[in-house]
C-alpha positions in Angstrom: 40.2 22.0 -14.2 36.6 21.1 -14.6 35.3 18.4 -12.3 33.6 15.5 -13.7 29.8 15.4 -13.1 28.8 13.0 -10.5 27.1 9.8 -11.7 23.4 9.8 -11.0 22.3 7.2 -8.5 21.2 4.2 -10.4 17.7 2.9 -9.7 17.9 -0.2 -7.5 16.4 -3.3 -9.1 13.3 -4.7 -7.5 14.1 -7.2 -4.7 13.6 -10.7 -5.9 10.8 -12.3 -4.1 11.6 -15.2 -1.7 10.2 -18.5 -2.7 7.8 -18.3 0.2 6.4 -15.1 -1.2 5.5 -16.6 -4.5 2.1 -18.2 -5.2 1.5 -21.6 -6.6 -1.5 -21.3 -8.9 -3.0 -24.7 -9.8 -5.6 -25.8 -12.3 -5.9 -25.1 -16.0 -8.6 -22.5 -15.7 -6.7 -20.5 -13.0 -3.4 -20.7 -14.9 -5.0 -19.6 -18.2 -6.7 -16.7 -16.4 -3.3 -15.6 -15.0 -1.7 -15.6 -18.5 -4.8 -13.9 -20.0 -4.9 -11.1 -17.4 -1.3 -10.6 -16.1 1.3 -12.9 -17.7 4.2 -10.8 -16.4 3.5 -12.2 -12.9 4.2 -15.8 -14.0 7.7 -17.0 -13.1 7.7 -20.7 -13.9 5.3 -23.3 -15.3 5.0 -27.0 -14.8 2.4 -29.2 -16.5 1.4 -32.8 -17.3 2.2 -33.8 -21.0 -1.5 -34.1 -21.7 -2.0 -30.4 -21.2 0.8 -29.2 -23.5 -1.5 -28.2 -26.3 -3.7 -26.2 -23.9 -0.7 -24.3 -22.6 1.2 -23.6 -25.8 0.4 -19.8 -25.7 1.6 -19.7 -22.0 4.8 -21.5 -22.9 5.5 -19.0 -25.7 4.9 -16.1 -23.4 7.4 -17.5 -20.9 9.9 -18.3 -23.6 9.9 -14.7 -24.8 10.5 -13.6 -21.2 13.3 -16.2 -20.8 11.5 -17.9 -18.0 11.4 -21.7 -17.5 8.6 -24.1 -18.2 8.6 -27.9 -18.6 6.5 -31.0 -18.5 6.2 -32.9 -15.2 4.5 -36.1 -14.0 1.7 -36.0 -11.5 3.8 -37.0 -8.5 6.3 -34.2 -9.2 3.4 -31.7 -9.7 2.0 -32.7 -6.3 5.4 -32.0 -4.7 5.6 -28.6 -6.5 2.0 -27.6 -5.7 2.0 -28.9 -2.1 -1.2 -30.8 -2.9 -2.5 -33.5 -5.1 -5.3 -31.1 -6.2 -3.2 -29.4 -8.8 -5.3 -30.2 -11.8 -2.3 -31.1 -14.0 -0.6 -27.7 -14.0 1.1 -25.4 -11.6 2.2 -21.8 -12.3 4.7 -20.2 -9.9 3.7 -16.5 -9.9 4.2 -13.2 -8.1 1.2 -12.1 -5.9 -0.9 -9.2 -6.9 -0.4 -6.1 -4.8 -3.3 -5.0 -2.6 -4.1 -1.3 -3.1 -5.3 0.8 -0.2 -8.8 2.1 -0.4 -8.9 5.9 -0.4 -11.6 8.6 -0.8 -10.6 9.4 -4.4 -11.0 5.7 -5.4 -14.4 5.6 -3.8 -15.6 8.7 -5.6 -14.4 7.2 -8.9 -16.2 3.9 -8.3 -19.6 5.6 -7.5 -19.7 7.1 -11.0 -20.5 3.7 -12.6 -23.0 2.7 -10.0 -21.7 -0.9 -9.6 -22.1 -2.8 -6.3 -19.1 -3.3 -4.0 -18.2 -6.4 -2.0 -16.5 -6.1 1.4 -15.1 -9.0 3.4 -14.6 -8.2 7.1 -12.7 -11.0 8.6 -13.3 -13.9 6.3 -10.6 -16.2 7.7 -10.7 -19.3 5.5 -8.8 -18.9 2.2 -11.2 -21.5 0.6 -14.1 -19.1 1.3 -12.1 -16.1 0.0 -11.5 -18.1 -3.2 -15.1 -19.2 -3.6 -16.4 -15.7 -3.0 -14.0 -14.2 -5.6 -15.1 -16.9 -8.1 -18.8 -16.0 -7.5 -18.0 -12.3 -7.7 -16.2 -12.7 -11.1 -19.1 -14.9 -12.4 -21.7 -12.3 -11.6 -19.5 -9.4 -12.9 -18.7 -7.8 -9.5 -15.3 -6.3 -10.2 -14.2 -4.9 -6.8 -13.4 -6.8 -3.6 -12.4 -4.9 -0.4 -10.6 -7.0 2.2 -10.5 -5.8 5.8 -7.1 -4.8 7.1 -7.1 -7.1 10.1 -5.1 -10.1 11.2 -7.8 -12.7 10.7 -8.7 -11.7 7.2 -7.6 -14.3 4.6 -5.5 -12.9 1.8 -4.9 -14.4 -1.7 -3.0 -17.6 -1.2 -2.4 -21.0 -2.9 -5.6 -22.4 -1.5 -7.6 -19.2 -2.4 -6.4 -19.3 -6.0 -7.1 -23.0 -6.4 -10.7 -22.6 -5.3 -11.2 -19.3 -7.2 -10.7 -21.1 -10.5 -9.3 -17.9 -12.1 -11.8 -15.5 -10.3 -9.1 -13.7 -8.4 -7.6 -12.5 -11.7 -10.9 -10.8 -12.6 -11.6 -8.8 -9.5 -9.7 -5.7 -8.3 -8.5 -6.2 -4.7 -8.2 -3.5 -2.1 -7.6 -3.3 1.6 -9.3 -1.0 4.1 -9.5 -0.6 7.9 -13.0 -1.4 9.1 -15.2 -0.1 10.4 -13.4 3.2 9.9 -13.7 3.1 6.1 -17.5 2.7 6.3 -17.8 6.3 7.3 -16.4 7.4 3.9 -18.3 4.7 2.0 -21.6 5.7 3.5 -21.5 9.0 1.7 -21.8 7.2 -1.6 -22.9 3.7 -1.0 -25.9 2.0 0.7 -24.1 -0.2 3.2 -25.8 -3.6 3.6 -24.6 -6.0 6.2 -25.3 -9.7 6.5 -26.8 -11.0 9.7 -28.9 -13.7 11.3 -30.8 -11.2 13.3 -34.5 -11.8 13.9 -37.4 -9.5 13.1 -36.6 -9.0 9.5 -38.9 -7.5 6.8 -38.9 -8.0 3.1 -36.3 -5.9 1.3 -37.5 -2.9 -0.7 -36.0 -1.8 -4.0 -32.7 0.1 -3.5 -32.5 3.9 -3.8 -30.1 6.0 -5.9 -27.0 4.8 -4.1 -25.1 1.6 -5.2 -24.9 -1.2 -2.7 -21.8 -2.1 -0.7 -22.5 -5.6 0.6 -20.4 -6.6 3.6 -19.8 -10.1 5.0 -18.4 -10.9 8.4 -16.2 -13.6 9.9 -17.4 -17.2 9.5 -17.9 -17.9 13.2 -18.6 -14.5 14.8 -20.2 -12.6 11.9 -20.0 -8.8 11.6 -18.8 -6.9 14.6 -21.4 -4.9 16.4 -19.7 -1.6 15.6 -19.8 -2.6 11.9 -23.5 -3.6 12.0 -24.3 -0.3 13.7 -22.9 1.6 10.6 -24.9 -0.4 8.1 -27.9 1.2 6.5 -29.7 -2.2 6.8 -28.9 -5.9 7.3 -30.0 -8.8 5.1 -30.6 -12.5 5.8 -31.4 -15.5 3.7 -34.4 -17.4 5.1 -34.1 -21.1 5.3 -36.1 -24.1 6.4 -34.9 -23.9 9.9 -33.2 -27.3 10.1 -29.7 -25.7 10.2 -28.9 -22.2 11.3 -27.2 -20.8 8.3 -25.3 -21.3 5.1 -21.6 -21.3 4.5 -20.5 -17.7 3.9 -19.4 -18.5 0.4 -22.7 -20.1 -0.5 -24.6 -17.1 1.0 -22.4 -14.7 -1.0 -23.3 -16.5 -4.2 -27.0 -16.2 -3.6 -26.8 -12.6 -2.6 -24.6 -11.7 -5.6 -27.2 -13.2 -7.9 -30.0 -11.2 -6.3 -27.9 -8.1 -6.1 -26.9 -8.2 -9.8 -30.3 -9.1 -10.9 -31.8 -6.1 -9.1 -29.2 -3.7 -10.4 -29.7 -4.9 -14.0 -33.3 -3.9 -13.8 -35.0 -7.3 -13.2 -36.5 -6.9 -9.7 -39.5 -9.2 -10.2 -39.8 -11.9 -7.5 -36.8 -10.6 -5.5 -38.8 -9.7 -2.4 -39.9 -13.3 -1.9 -36.3 -14.6 -1.8 -34.5 -12.2 0.5 -35.2 -10.5 3.7 -33.7 -7.6 5.6 -33.9 -5.9 9.0 -33.1 -2.4 10.0 -29.6 -2.0 11.1 -29.6 -1.9 14.9 -28.5 1.2 16.8 -25.2 1.1 18.6 -27.1 0.5 21.9 -29.4 -2.2 20.5 -26.6 -4.0 18.7 -24.7 -4.5 22.0 -27.5 -6.5 23.5 -28.3 -8.7 20.5 -26.7 -12.1 19.8 -23.7 -12.0 17.4 -24.6 -13.1 13.8 -22.9 -16.2 12.6 -22.5 -18.1 9.3 -21.1 -21.3 10.9 -22.9 -22.7 13.9 -20.2 -25.3 14.5 -16.8 -24.1 15.5 -15.5 -27.7 14.9 -16.6 -27.5 11.3 -14.8 -24.2 10.7 -11.7 -25.6 12.5 -11.5 -28.7 10.4 -11.8 -26.7 7.1 -9.1 -24.3 8.3 -6.8 -27.2 9.3 -7.3 -28.8 5.9 -6.5 -25.4 4.2 -3.2 -25.1 6.1 -2.2 -28.6 5.2 -2.8 -27.8 1.5 -0.7 -24.6 1.7 2.6 -26.0 2.9 5.5 -24.5 0.9 7.7 -27.0 -0.9 10.2 -25.5 -3.3 10.4 -27.4 -6.6 
């Protein structure tokens, strides 16, 4: 008697995400970017009646996928979003996975010669969102986030500030400063610092630039600065020590993309650099900082946490 063939193990369905793992993406621009770039991540949609016409295409997409959407008044939207800064629409969406940075990916990137942005400990999700927005605006398509506990990851607050920018940049994670050893083979590593003794920046060589930003309060770690080919600073009037990191990033992105597109004229008068310190010299210098007031950073972080409370609709 022939035995019946065993049934093949059925593939297990993907585990449904817990409500706390889903993102609340607020604002018309951010929601439209989600549906333009990756509509399959959207799970539910809530919007004020006045925005119905703007969201017809999104509603049709959800209807085809048998996912819910409906109108809601401002008070209900505030409850769903966890903030009154919802812009009239809230999409509940799955987060984008963060890919690990590996040598093969780096080698593929170098072929197109585009700059790379690295965030090493940017802890405020508002700053992450603002940097992603500026990166998308200037066409910088890749953003590497440090794999460390104090690095902000995409969140409700980050998406709200990014205004759709997080949908247009590829997100990766890497352990720093270890990943810089591999990146240095292909990229010119440029760190940001408030170090003194800077000189005007020269035109870049044949390697694309990897621009790295450190933590809002403590800046780049000394071991990271020691691995940079050079360090840049933005000169100011001297009344305050520095710019917010997101503001500094926007300025540097403009200068960086202008130089890589062939328009270098006038750039040397706007940006300065200094030679990256040796490991010995870096241990004796003061740490670079973007915020010179820990109270300011704390108040922003507290506000961010208040705006990110999870309330299930």
